[in-house]
C-alpha positions, 0 to 999 in steps of 0.5 A, a space after each residue: 500500500 502506498 505510504 506505509 513507509 511513513 505511517 509509523 514516523 507520522 504517528 510517532 511524531 503526533 503521539 510524542 508531540 501532540 497536535 502539530 501544524 503541517 510544517 512542524 510535522 514536515 520538519 520532524 520528518 525531513 525525508 518525506 515529500 509534501 505529496 506523501 505527507 498529504 496522502 498519509 494525513 488524508 488517509 488517517 481516518 482509519 483510526 476508530 473511523 475518526 480523523 486525527 488530522 484536523 483541517 483548519 481554514 
């Protein structure tokens, strides 16, 4: 599946540091591309059917 490589690092940073803005998370995982981070954050609704990534306008 696309992006499985990044699942653990993203969840690790979110669990360790709490809510982060997009760029803060991106800085914490320097090798991830913007596309892969976006795809993974959009797909993280798999946990209990609720999204852990809240979008703000």
